[in-house]
C-alpha distance (Angstrom), angle and dihedral (degrees) to the residues before:
residue distance angle dihedral
V1 . . .
A2 3.82 . .
D3 3.82 127.6 .
C4 3.83 117.8 -129.7
G5 3.76 99.0 161.0
H6 3.79 92.6 95.7
H7 3.79 105.6 22.2
L8 3.80 104.3 40.3
E9 3.81 100.4 53.6
D10 3.81 92.0 130.8
D11 3.82 94.1 50.8
F12 3.80 119.7 101.7
I13 3.83 95.9 -141.1
C14 3.76 128.8 25.9
V15 3.84 108.3 -139.5
L16 3.80 121.0 -177.5
S17 3.76 143.4 164.4
L18 3.76 103.8 37.7
L19 3.82 108.9 -170.6
Y20 3.77 124.9 -176.0
S21 3.77 118.2 -152.3
G22 3.77 109.6 170.3
E23 3.81 100.8 -51.4
A24 3.84 95.2 -25.5
R25 3.83 118.0 110.5
V26 3.80 119.4 -167.8
N27 3.83 119.9 -155.3
T28 3.82 128.4 -174.8
E29 3.82 116.4 -163.2
V30 3.81 137.7 -171.7
Q31 3.84 133.2 163.6
A32 3.81 112.4 -73.3
G33 3.79 115.5 -110.7
P34 2.83 165.1 -89.8
L35 3.83 93.7 66.0
Y36 3.80 110.6 -170.7
R37 3.78 111.9 -152.5
V38 3.82 132.3 170.7
L39 3.78 123.9 -109.9
G40 3.85 109.6 -98.6
S41 3.81 93.6 18.6
P42 3.86 125.2 109.9
L43 3.81 124.4 -93.8
Y44 3.81 122.8 -147.2
I45 3.83 124.4 -171.2
T46 3.79 119.5 177.6
C47 3.81 117.2 -154.4
S48 3.81 123.8 -171.4
V49 3.77 136.7 173.7
S50 3.79 131.2 -156.4
G51 3.79 138.2 176.1
F52 3.81 100.0 62.0
R53 3.78 117.0 133.9
S54 3.79 91.5 -129.3
E55 3.84 104.3 53.7
N56 3.85 94.0 171.7
T57 3.79 96.1 55.9
D58 3.82 116.2 98.1
K59 3.81 111.5 -108.5
H60 3.80 121.0 -150.7
F61 3.78 122.0 -127.9
E62 3.80 135.1 -163.5
F63 3.85 129.3 -164.4
R64 3.78 125.1 -151.0
M65 3.79 134.4 167.1
T66 3.79 141.8 -161.7
K67 3.79 124.0 -152.4
P68 3.82 124.3 -132.1
S69 3.83 89.8 -119.8
N70 3.84 91.9 57.4
P71 3.83 110.0 19.3
N72 3.84 93.8 169.7
F73 3.81 95.1 58.4
E74 3.85 115.3 83.3
I75 3.82 118.4 -151.6
Q76 3.80 116.0 -155.5
I77 3.81 112.1 -137.5
I78 3.81 115.4 169.7
S79 3.82 141.5 -18.9
S80 3.81 134.3 -161.6
H81 3.81 93.0 -137.8
E82 3.81 105.3 33.0
D83 3.82 122.2 56.8
T84 3.81 95.5 -164.5
F85 3.80 95.6 45.0
G86 3.83 96.4 111.8
Y87 3.79 125.7 84.7
S88 3.78 116.8 -111.5
S89 3.82 93.0 -99.4
H90 3.82 88.6 62.8
L91 3.81 103.5 22.7
I92 3.80 92.1 75.9
R93 3.80 90.9 54.9
V94 3.84 89.9 47.0
I95 3.82 90.8 53.0
K96 3.83 89.9 50.1
N97 3.82 90.1 49.9
E98 3.81 89.8 -118.2
I99 3.83 86.1 124.3
T100 3.82 117.4 38.3
L101 3.80 140.5 171.7
K102 3.82 113.1 -149.1
R103 3.79 121.7 -167.5
L104 3.83 112.3 -131.3
S105 3.81 97.4 176.4
P106 3.80 138.3 -18.7
N107 3.81 87.6 -82.2
S108 3.84 103.7 36.7
V109 3.79 142.0 52.2
R110 3.82 137.1 -177.7
F111 3.82 119.1 -131.9
E112 3.86 112.9 -152.9
I113 3.82 135.4 -172.8
K114 3.79 107.1 -170.9
S115 3.85 96.3 -156.3
L116 3.80 119.7 17.4
Q117 3.79 120.2 -135.0
K118 3.79 124.7 -158.7
T119 3.81 88.0 -112.5
D120 3.80 89.4 60.7
E121 3.79 90.6 75.5
G122 3.78 113.1 111.7
E123 3.80 146.2 75.8
Y124 3.82 116.8 -44.7
E125 3.79 123.8 -155.2
C126 3.80 125.2 -160.7
T127 3.84 115.8 -160.7
A128 3.78 126.0 -167.0
V129 3.84 104.6 -145.7
N130 3.79 118.8 -140.5
L131 3.79 131.2 123.1
E132 3.79 82.8 -47.1
G133 3.82 130.7 17.9
Y134 3.80 124.6 -104.5
S135 3.84 114.0 -167.7
A136 3.80 144.5 178.6
K137 3.80 130.3 -167.9
T138 3.78 138.5 -150.3
V139 3.82 134.4 177.2
V140 3.83 124.2 -120.8
K141 3.82 121.4 -159.5
V142 3.85 117.5 -164.4
I143 3.83 111.6 -151.6
E144 3.81 130.9 -175.2
D145 3.80 122.9 -96.1
S146 3.83 105.9 -107.1
L147 3.84 99.3 160.4
S148 3.80 113.1 122.0
V149 3.85 123.4 -171.1
S150 3.81 127.5 176.2
S151 3.82 138.4 151.7
S152 3.80 133.4 -135.6
A153 3.82 101.8 -126.0
F154 3.78 130.1 51.2
T155 3.83 103.5 166.6
P156 3.86 122.2 80.6
L157 3.79 114.6 -88.3
S158 3.80 123.3 -133.3
L159 3.79 117.5 -168.3
N160 3.75 134.6 163.3
E161 3.77 118.3 -113.6
G162 3.80 108.7 -88.2
E163 3.80 96.0 25.7
A164 3.79 122.7 122.6
L165 3.79 124.1 -101.3
T166 3.79 125.3 -158.5
L167 3.84 123.0 -177.9
T168 3.79 126.0 177.8
C169 3.80 127.8 -151.0
L170 3.80 124.6 -168.5
A171 3.81 114.5 -151.5
S172 3.80 127.5 168.0
S173 3.81 142.9 145.8
S174 3.79 130.0 -153.5
T175 3.82 98.6 -165.0
S176 3.80 117.2 138.1
Q177 3.82 90.6 -135.4
H178 3.83 122.2 93.1
T179 3.79 102.1 -101.7
H180 3.82 136.7 158.3
L181 3.81 127.4 -140.5
S182 3.80 126.9 -141.9
V183 3.83 119.9 -166.9
A184 3.79 127.0 -163.8
W185 3.82 134.2 178.6
Y186 3.80 118.5 -139.7
L187 3.82 135.5 -165.2
H188 3.81 116.4 -151.1
K189 3.79 107.4 -164.0
D190 3.78 120.9 -155.3
G191 3.79 113.1 -95.6
Q192 3.79 94.5 19.2
E193 3.78 121.5 110.7
D194 3.83 97.9 -149.5
A195 3.81 129.6 45.5
Q196 3.80 119.9 -121.8
P197 3.85 119.9 -125.2
I198 3.80 109.3 -123.8
I199 3.81 100.6 -174.6
S200 3.81 134.5 -27.4
L201 3.79 138.1 -161.2
N202 3.79 104.8 -142.4
R203 3.79 126.9 -145.2
D204 3.79 89.8 -98.5
F205 3.84 89.9 55.1
T206 3.83 95.2 -107.5
L207 3.83 121.9 136.6
S208 3.79 121.5 -128.1
P209 3.81 123.2 -175.8
G210 3.81 117.2 -144.6
Q211 3.77 124.3 -114.6
G212 3.79 110.1 -75.5
F213 3.84 93.2 21.7
E214 3.82 98.6 71.5
R215 3.85 95.5 98.6
R216 3.82 94.6 50.7
H217 3.82 90.8 45.9
Q218 3.81 92.2 51.6
A219 3.82 89.8 48.9
G220 3.84 90.2 53.1
L221 3.81 92.8 -113.1
I222 3.81 93.8 118.4
R223 3.79 122.0 46.0
L224 3.78 140.1 166.0
D225 3.82 113.8 -153.6
K226 3.82 127.4 -172.6
W227 3.80 115.5 -145.6
G228 3.76 119.2 -169.9
E229 3.77 119.7 -35.6
A230 3.78 101.9 -42.4
S231 3.83 113.0 14.9
Y232 3.82 121.0 102.7
S233 3.84 118.1 -179.9
L234 3.79 126.8 -162.7
K235 3.80 111.5 -152.8
M236 3.82 122.7 -170.0
A237 3.79 109.8 -178.4
E238 3.82 94.3 -160.8
V239 3.79 122.5 17.6
E240 3.79 117.0 -144.6
P241 3.84 130.9 -154.8
S242 3.79 88.0 -107.2
D243 3.82 88.9 63.4
Q244 3.79 92.3 73.1
G245 3.78 112.1 123.6
R246 3.81 141.4 65.6
F247 3.81 120.4 -41.9
Y248 3.77 124.1 -157.2
C249 3.79 138.7 158.6
Q250 3.83 126.2 -128.1
A251 3.80 126.3 -156.1
Q252 3.79 124.8 -161.4
E253 3.82 124.8 -167.9
W254 3.82 114.6 -148.2
I255 3.81 131.1 -164.8
Q256 3.79 129.1 -171.9
D257 3.83 112.9 -125.7
P258 3.82 120.1 -145.0
D259 3.83 90.7 -99.3
G260 3.84 88.5 64.1
S261 3.81 96.7 -108.4
W262 3.82 122.6 126.5
Y263 3.80 120.1 -124.3
I264 3.81 131.8 -168.5
I265 3.84 104.7 -127.3
I266 3.85 95.8 178.4
Q267 3.82 138.2 5.3
K268 3.81 127.6 -168.7
N269 3.82 137.5 177.0
A270 3.79 126.7 -145.8
E271 3.78 124.5 -135.5
E272 3.82 117.4 -67.2
M273 3.81 121.3 -111.3
A274 3.80 119.1 -156.5
L275 3.84 120.0 -138.3
T276 3.80 126.5 -167.2
P277 3.83 113.4 -176.9
S278 3.81 113.7 -157.8
S279 3.79 131.0 -166.4
P280 3.84 113.8 -112.1
S281 3.80 120.5 -121.5
L282 3.78 115.6 -97.4
A283 3.82 127.3 -153.6
V284 3.82 123.3 -172.5
E285 3.81 126.7 -171.4
I286 3.79 127.7 -176.4
S287 3.79 126.0 -161.7
A288 3.80 136.1 177.3
Q289 3.79 127.8 -147.1
P290 2.94 116.4 -131.6
A291 3.79 101.6 16.5
A292 3.85 91.3 -157.2
L293 3.79 121.3 35.0
Q294 3.77 143.8 158.7
E295 3.78 130.7 -125.2
G296 3.81 110.6 -71.9
Q297 3.82 95.4 28.7
E298 3.81 124.7 115.8
L299 3.80 121.2 -103.8
M300 3.80 118.5 -158.5
L301 3.81 119.2 -166.5
S302 3.79 113.9 -165.6
C303 3.83 123.5 -163.3
N304 3.83 110.6 -163.7
I305 3.81 116.8 -164.6
N306 3.84 120.6 -163.4
T307 3.79 122.1 -176.0
Q308 3.79 140.6 127.5
D309 3.86 115.8 -71.0
V310 3.79 89.9 1.9
E311 3.81 92.0 171.6
K312 3.82 90.9 61.7
R313 3.79 97.0 51.5
F314 3.81 137.5 80.5
F315 3.81 124.2 -136.6
S316 3.76 140.0 -169.5
V317 3.83 112.3 -144.0
A318 3.83 124.4 -168.4
W319 3.84 130.8 -178.1
L320 3.80 117.7 -149.9
K321 3.80 133.7 -172.6
G322 3.73 104.7 -149.9
S323 3.81 101.8 -43.0
V324 3.79 95.5 -28.2
E325 3.79 118.7 100.8
L326 3.82 113.5 -131.6
A327 3.82 103.1 -179.8
R328 3.80 139.9 -14.5
I329 3.82 135.9 -159.5
G330 3.80 112.6 -155.1
P331 3.83 127.1 -147.9
T332 3.81 89.7 -94.7
G333 3.78 91.6 55.6
V334 3.80 97.9 -107.6
L335 3.83 115.3 143.8
T336 3.81 119.2 -141.5
V337 3.82 123.0 -176.9
A338 3.76 139.4 -167.5
P339 3.86 114.8 -88.1
E340 3.78 93.6 -104.8
Y341 3.83 90.5 60.1
S342 3.82 97.9 44.6
V343 3.84 93.6 93.7
R344 3.81 91.0 52.9
Q345 3.78 90.6 49.6
K346 3.81 91.0 54.6
N347 3.82 90.4 49.1
G348 3.79 91.8 51.7
E349 3.79 93.6 -113.3
L350 3.81 92.5 118.0
R351 3.78 113.6 60.3
A352 3.77 135.7 167.5
Y353 3.82 129.6 -159.7
L354 3.78 131.3 -174.3
L355 3.82 119.5 -142.4
K356 3.79 106.6 -153.5
H357 3.83 125.4 -155.3
S358 3.82 90.1 -98.5
G359 3.80 91.2 62.5
T360 3.81 91.5 -113.4
I361 3.81 114.5 138.7
C362 3.80 111.5 -137.1
L363 3.80 123.6 -168.8
L364 3.81 108.9 -134.6
P365 3.82 114.3 -99.1
H366 3.84 97.3 -112.4
L367 3.84 90.8 60.0
L368 3.81 94.1 55.0
T369 3.77 99.7 97.0
E370 3.80 95.2 168.2
N371 3.81 120.5 84.9
R372 3.79 107.9 -112.8
L373 3.78 94.8 167.7
S374 3.80 115.6 122.6
I375 3.79 132.4 166.1
K376 3.79 133.6 -161.1
M377 3.82 120.2 -160.4
Q378 3.77 125.9 -156.8
Q379 3.79 113.9 -113.9
A380 3.82 103.7 -125.2
G381 3.86 104.4 -173.6
N382 3.82 115.3 174.8
V383 3.82 127.4 6.8
A384 3.82 125.9 -173.9
E385 3.79 117.5 -117.2
G386 3.82 110.1 -97.7
G387 3.79 92.0 20.0
G388 3.79 130.5 108.3
L389 3.83 128.5 -86.4
H390 3.80 118.1 -148.6
L391 3.82 118.1 -177.4
S392 3.85 119.4 179.5
C393 3.80 123.9 -157.7
E394 3.82 113.1 -165.1
V395 3.81 117.7 -161.0
D396 3.81 126.9 -156.5
G397 3.82 135.6 179.0
V398 3.80 93.5 35.4
Q399 3.81 115.8 177.9
G400 3.81 103.5 160.8
Q401 3.77 143.2 15.6
L402 3.82 119.1 -45.6
S403 3.79 135.5 -140.7
V404 3.83 121.1 -176.8
T405 3.81 130.2 -160.7
W406 3.82 125.1 -171.1
Q407 3.83 116.6 -150.3
H408 3.80 136.9 -178.3
K409 3.80 139.3 -163.2
S410 3.79 125.0 -175.9
T411 3.79 97.8 -147.2
P412 3.86 132.7 27.2
M413 3.79 91.5 -115.9
S414 3.85 96.7 50.7
S415 3.81 123.9 85.0
F416 3.81 125.3 -106.3
T417 3.79 119.8 -95.7
E418 3.77 122.5 -158.3
I419 3.82 119.5 -109.4
I420 3.80 107.3 174.9
S421 3.80 137.5 -22.7
I422 3.81 139.0 -164.9
N423 3.82 117.8 -154.1
Q424 3.80 131.7 -148.4
E425 3.83 91.6 -86.1
G426 3.82 91.4 54.1
V427 3.82 94.9 -107.3
T428 3.83 113.5 147.4
E429 3.85 119.3 -142.0
L430 3.82 121.4 -168.3
T431 3.81 122.4 -160.0
E432 3.79 118.9 -120.1
E433 3.79 92.3 -113.7
F434 3.83 91.5 62.4
V435 3.81 99.6 38.3
S436 3.80 92.1 104.9
R437 3.84 93.0 45.3
K438 3.82 127.1 89.5
V439 3.82 97.3 -112.7
R440 3.80 131.2 140.8
V441 3.82 142.9 155.9
M442 3.79 120.7 -124.0
R443 3.83 128.6 -168.0
P444 3.84 105.2 -159.6
A445 3.81 89.7 169.0
A446 3.81 137.0 17.2
D447 3.82 91.5 -104.2
N448 3.81 98.8 37.9
F449 3.83 130.1 81.1
T450 3.84 118.0 -176.8
L451 3.82 127.1 -164.8
V452 3.80 113.4 -150.5
L453 3.81 119.0 -166.7
D454 3.82 115.5 174.4
E455 3.84 127.7 -161.1
V456 3.79 95.3 20.3
T457 3.81 120.1 -161.1
L458 3.80 131.7 -153.0
S459 3.82 89.6 -97.2
D460 3.83 89.2 63.1
S461 3.82 90.0 73.1
G462 3.76 115.7 108.9
V463 3.80 141.8 69.3
Y464 3.83 120.9 -28.7
Q465 3.81 121.4 -161.1
C466 3.81 129.2 -161.0
A467 3.83 108.5 -155.3
V468 3.83 114.6 -167.9
S469 3.84 122.6 -169.0
E470 3.78 120.0 -168.5
R471 3.82 119.9 -162.5
I472 3.83 111.5 -149.1
T473 3.79 99.3 168.2
K474 3.81 135.1 -12.5
S475 3.81 90.3 -83.9
K476 3.84 102.2 30.8
T477 3.81 130.2 70.5
H478 3.78 135.7 165.2
N479 3.83 120.8 -145.3
Q480 3.79 131.8 -164.1
T481 3.80 132.8 172.0
Q482 3.81 134.8 -168.3
T483 3.80 130.0 -176.0
T484 3.77 139.1 -160.4
T485 3.79 134.0 -176.1
V486 3.82 122.1 -121.8
T487 3.81 126.2 -166.5
V488 3.80 119.1 -164.5
I489 3.80 110.4 -151.3
S490 3.82 120.5 -150.1
I491 3.81 111.5 -123.9
G492 3.80 92.3 -160.3
K493 3.76 123.0 -150.1
M494 3.80 120.8 -46.3
C495 3.82 120.0 -144.1
L496 3.78 124.6 -160.7
C497 3.80 112.2 -158.9
V498 3.78 119.2 -163.9
C499 3.80 119.8 -167.6
V500 3.80 112.6 -152.7
V501 3.81 117.9 -164.8
T502 3.78 108.5 151.8
Y503 3.79 96.6 -40.6
I504 3.84 139.1 19.5
V505 3.76 116.5 -98.9
T506 3.82 119.2 -155.5
V507 3.79 114.9 -164.4
L508 3.81 113.7 -153.7
P509 3.82 119.0 -153.4
L510 3.76 115.5 -107.0
S511 3.80 90.4 -117.7
F512 3.80 89.7 63.9
F513 3.83 89.3 72.8
T514 3.80 97.1 39.0
E515 3.79 115.3 131.3
N516 3.82 122.6 -127.3
N517 3.82 108.7 -91.5
L518 3.82 98.6 153.8
S519 3.79 113.9 144.5
V520 3.81 126.5 178.3
S521 3.83 127.0 -170.4
K522 3.80 107.4 -97.0
E523 3.81 101.1 -175.3
D524 3.85 113.6 139.6
T525 3.83 116.1 -139.4
A526 3.81 136.8 173.0
M527 3.79 134.7 -155.8
N528 3.81 138.1 -176.6
I529 3.78 113.7 -149.1
S530 3.77 137.2 172.3
R531 3.79 124.5 -115.3
N532 3.82 114.4 -73.6
Q533 3.85 91.9 15.4
D534 3.82 108.9 134.0
F535 3.81 119.5 -126.4
T536 3.83 132.4 -171.7
I537 3.83 128.2 -138.3
P538 3.83 108.0 -152.3
C539 3.81 124.2 -153.4
N540 3.81 111.9 -171.2
I541 3.81 125.5 180.0
N542 3.80 111.8 -146.5
K543 3.79 97.7 -176.2
Q544 3.84 136.9 7.0
S545 3.78 133.2 -162.6
S546 3.84 98.2 -124.8
H547 3.80 142.3 2.9
E548 3.83 85.6 -118.0
S549 3.82 93.0 60.8
K550 3.77 121.3 126.8
F551 3.78 122.7 -165.7
Q552 3.77 137.9 -142.3
V553 3.81 112.0 -160.7
T554 3.81 125.8 -165.6
W555 3.83 124.3 -177.4
F556 3.83 117.9 -148.8
W557 3.79 133.4 -160.7
Q558 3.81 128.1 -156.0
K559 3.81 118.4 -169.1
E560 3.81 117.3 -130.6
I561 3.80 93.6 -113.2
E562 3.79 97.7 38.8
T563 3.78 138.0 70.8
K564 3.82 96.2 -153.7
Q565 3.79 115.3 107.9
R566 3.82 110.6 -146.6
P567 3.79 123.4 -160.4
I568 3.82 109.6 -128.7
F569 3.81 104.8 173.9
T570 3.82 136.9 9.7
V571 3.79 131.3 -170.3
Y572 3.80 110.7 -167.5
R573 3.77 126.4 -146.1
N574 3.82 89.9 -100.7
S575 3.89 88.8 56.9
I576 3.83 93.8 -108.0
Q577 3.81 109.5 144.9
Q578 3.81 127.0 -145.9
H579 3.83 120.1 -163.9
R580 3.81 109.6 -154.7
F581 3.81 104.3 168.0
G582 3.79 102.1 83.0
E583 3.79 136.3 -95.9
N584 3.86 96.4 -80.0
V585 3.83 94.4 60.0
R586 3.80 121.7 81.3
L587 3.81 116.2 -148.7
R588 3.81 125.9 177.5
Y589 3.78 120.2 -159.7
D590 3.83 122.0 -153.8
H591 3.82 131.5 -176.5
P592 3.81 105.7 -179.1
D593 3.79 96.0 160.6
P594 3.86 134.7 23.7
S595 3.81 89.1 -109.8
Q596 3.81 98.8 36.7
F597 3.81 126.9 79.6
S598 3.81 127.3 169.1
L599 3.79 138.5 179.3
T600 3.83 119.9 -156.7
F601 3.86 119.9 -155.3
S602 3.82 111.8 -149.4
S603 3.83 124.3 -152.1
P604 3.82 98.2 -8.2
G605 3.79 123.0 -169.1
P606 3.83 132.3 -151.7
D607 3.83 89.7 -89.8
N608 3.82 87.7 64.8
S609 3.79 94.8 63.2
G610 3.82 117.7 118.2
L611 3.77 144.4 77.9
Y612 3.82 120.8 -34.8
F613 3.78 128.1 -170.6
C614 3.81 141.7 149.8
E615 3.79 134.5 -123.1
V616 3.80 119.9 -150.5
E617 3.84 124.4 -157.3
E618 3.80 116.3 -164.0
W619 3.82 117.7 -150.2
L620 3.80 130.0 -168.9
P621 3.83 132.1 -173.8
S622 3.81 115.7 -84.5
L623 3.78 128.9 -166.1
S624 3.77 96.2 -142.9
R625 3.81 104.4 42.3
G626 3.77 106.4 15.0
W627 3.84 96.3 -112.0
R628 3.78 134.8 23.9
K629 3.81 129.9 -160.7
V630 3.82 109.7 -124.1
A631 3.78 103.3 171.9
V632 3.80 146.5 10.3
E633 3.83 123.7 -161.6
K634 3.82 133.7 173.5
S635 3.78 125.8 -145.3
G636 3.78 128.8 -132.5
H637 3.81 121.0 -81.9
L638 3.82 127.0 -92.2
N639 3.82 108.5 -154.3
V640 3.82 108.7 -154.5
S641 3.83 124.0 -171.3
V642 3.83 117.1 -172.1
L643 3.81 115.8 -161.9
T644 3.83 116.8 -114.8
E645 3.83 123.4 -123.3
G646 3.85 137.0 174.3
R647 3.84 125.9 -46.7
H648 3.84 106.8 -151.7
V649 3.77 136.5 111.1
L650 3.80 110.3 -144.2
T651 3.77 123.8 -176.2
H652 3.80 121.9 -176.2
L653 3.75 129.4 -159.1
V654 3.82 114.1 -161.8
I655 3.75 123.5 -159.6
S656 3.80 116.9 -169.6
L657 3.79 116.9 -159.8
R658 3.81 113.9 -161.6
K659 3.72 126.8 -176.3
N660 3.79 116.9 -107.1
S661 3.79 91.6 4.6
S662 3.76 137.0 86.1
S663 3.80 115.6 -89.7
S664 3.82 119.1 -101.5
L665 3.77 129.3 -146.3
W666 3.77 130.1 -155.9
A667 3.80 139.5 143.1
E668 3.79 130.0 -131.8
S669 3.79 137.7 160.6
V670 3.78 140.4 -126.3
P671 3.85 123.0 -154.9
M672 3.75 112.6 -107.4
N673 3.84 120.5 -134.4
N674 3.78 119.7 -145.3
K675 3.84 88.4 -125.9
P676 3.85 125.9 36.9
S677 3.77 116.4 -108.8
G678 3.74 126.1 -136.3
D679 3.81 91.0 -96.7
D680 3.82 94.2 54.8
């Protein structure tokens, strides 16, 4: 009998007791150790035997252990053929079913301890009992439970339907073993036995939406963001009535066993938080101007909608004469009319306008006959072989639904071939040629589509094209394309030469010993701006520690009535950008100089007032981990105040009555002042 519990920790399977009888060979196998398991968690060890002439006959198994403090003393635990096999220290736990031995097949069993104790640490031996014993050993290490999980809110939440929900979960582990964490958010609806997974961040850092939440995740309405080392935020842009229930987060700690498989060593749930979405109150008023009129005069019908957060909601408005519907504007802004008015609509005699809360008059999308669609593509330049390619396509002047296709051609004279596309419903389709490649499309903002291609090769050089198609109506589309040229540079083969004399010399780069000299501009400024007036948040580095420094810059926002500082945009040291403000906010990042960064906020509203600043992380090369963070500095504050305007949606329907002609119907809008003028 050989011992592999201590010496074969890197083997996938521990195989012992090989006995030859004629041509028969008997093998006994258990999982290779050491197996790290958490105190209070279950332990499973599978033991199997092969090589017997009678494979269908039940084999008997016995489990023993030795403790590190007395490795020469064997403790009998449990047997498949003898009820009183175990020593008294374990026999009581066997009788209480705290330790069990379950038969999986005639040639295999599973040994289980339901709740590990510290005294269960040691070397376990499984013996297949026959005329002689065949055994295999593995080592079990019992470690402390260091997983901590908590949530940010404990009181019930009450939100209106369509409002945003943000919940934060803190999850961390201080174990000395190399483990990975996975975090998932769950919704436990009233009356249902099991909770539904909303979204999870897996141990390999991939995101997976739960069943029933895929559509909202693809549309960017449900996100899971990781902040720092231990903060995981669930963000739902618009809560729905179906979201009522109890929310909680769950953290799992994983460890990789010597056989390469991953095992959950501990799992914990945070406190539940109850959510009750409610429908906001809605008030509708209709008015006619003038109230009395003669044939040939204009008639304007105004429908005034008042409700909470009116600028964030969508409405369907219909005008009726008696019980007959004359015209309707749907939630997407498309106007439909009764058959008798269809000719006037085609002739442009029937028009509809929407007066938004900002006072801006917007012609409805179906009346915009000109193509306002424009796209701007990031110029990529050179990419190192084996690195990642990120190409951004920014869209402006959008009036309808978008679909985007990324294409590539290796030479200017060849034709484009499709790489990946995303349709109007947000469904991604990858071509067969790129199925085996690490390629994906991201939509960090409503007007931004980013192609990500990892581990590029020399053949990926060439021209890349972003083709955008905008669907206005069933029969009308607008198309735009933009191209950029990418060159993949070969990095060659790197050689590390070590000269050995009588000892090994390791030369550290000078930057490894560089002191922290990072300095960021800390000047506080303030500005008062009107609605929709762009403003820029600068982030200037006055001094850096080394010419090899790379920077990660994050801009933060603090509302006027809050103390919480929210990250809104991050550019990492590898130039990857992360938009954190939401799809309805347009941010433009600029980096005109190695020491100058800026973020421009487009078309802000009063809700965007507050303090803005940036935080700079300085990174230098490190021998052990690639890069090391040497300094963190914050800039001064920019205090921005955006002027407040009205908060109403006003839609007008205009009927023109002309003598000796058929009546015409259209809708238009008039800006509303906060105070009535003398002419009102």
